[in-house]
N, C-alpha and C positions, 0 to 999 in steps of 0.2 A: 504492500499500500505506500503511495506516495503522502506522506504526513504533511508536507507542504500544501497540497492542493485540499487535502482534508480539511485542514485548519482555515483555510482560506474558505471553503464552502461552509464551514462551521459558522465562521464570522458572520457570512453574508444571512446565513439563516436565522442568527441571533440578532443582527442589526435589522432585519426585516420584521422580526417578533416585537423589538423594542419600539422601532418605529410605527408599528399599527397600534399596539396598547398605549405607549406614553402619549401619541399625537392623539388619538381618540379620547384620552382622558383629560389631556391638558390644551390640546388646541382645536380639534374637531367641536367637541362638544360646546365649548365656549364661542366658538366662531358661528355655530349653527343657532346658538340662542340669541344671536343680534338681531335686532329690527334693520330693516333697510336693505336686505340682499336684494340684487336685481331680478327682477320679476322676467322669466324666458318661459315662453309657451304658456302665459298667462297667470304664472304664479311664482313663488319663488321656492316651490317644491322639488321643481326641475334643478335648480341651482343649487340646492340643499344636498340633493342626492347625487349630484355631480361632483361635488366638492369631497362627499365621503367616498364616494367609488373610487375618484382619482387618487385621493390620499393613500387608499389601502391598495391600489394598483400597484404602486411603488414596491410595496411589500412583496405583492405577487412577483414582481420582476426580480428582486432580490433573492427570493427564495427559488426562483427558476436557474439564475445564476449558480447559487448555492448546490442545487441539485445537480446542475452540470459540472460543477467543481468535484463534487463527492464522486459522480460516476468517472471523471478521468482520473480521480484518486484511486480508484481500485481497476483501471485497467492494467493487464497484463504488460501491454506495451503501449506508450503514450502515441507514439508516432507522430508524424508531420501535422495531421489534422489536429489530433489532440493538443500538441503544442502550441498551435496557431489559436485555437479555441480559447487554451488558458489565457495566451498573451492577450488576445482582445478583450477578455473578462478583465484582466490585469489593467488595460488601458483604460476600460471603462470607469474601474474604480479608482484610477489615478486621477482621471478628470473630475471625477465626483469628489474626491478629497481638495483638489485645488479650488472647485467652485463653492465647497462649503466652507474652506478655511479663508478665501478672498469674500465671499457673501458675508459671512458671519463676524469677519476680522478676527478668527481663531476662538470665537467664544462657543461655537458650537461645535462640541468635542467629535462629532460625527468624522470629521477629516482623518482623524488619528486610526480610527477603525477602517475607513476607506484604504487608506493608505498601507495598512497591515494586510489587508485582502489584496491589494494589488502587489505588495512585496512577495506575499505567499504564493500567490499565483504564478509571479515570474519564476521564483525560485524554485517551484513546482516543474517547471519546464526545462530546467537545467539537468 
């Protein structure tokens, strides 16, 4: 088993779970209680549902990346395709780290986890 890829996948799964739970508890619920959300298609119901599913869709994507990394971690031979997939996932999380670091000016610590995922994914390709 490739422990680097397994760790990267595990971190992706954990960051997804934390994102959904903490985001729902501390951001989404409070945001959806607000008055004055835009009315799309006749009411704000569509807006509220879109905000909630879009938030959790990010978690689904991170879980998908995590599952791919776990699958690659258990491959007998990683091969060129597997290395390319892990590298692209690493790039995705590196860009995510930079965006989170710059966008939050370092206050949102997700950039550290994203950087760890990117690093582990790349180390797993070596």
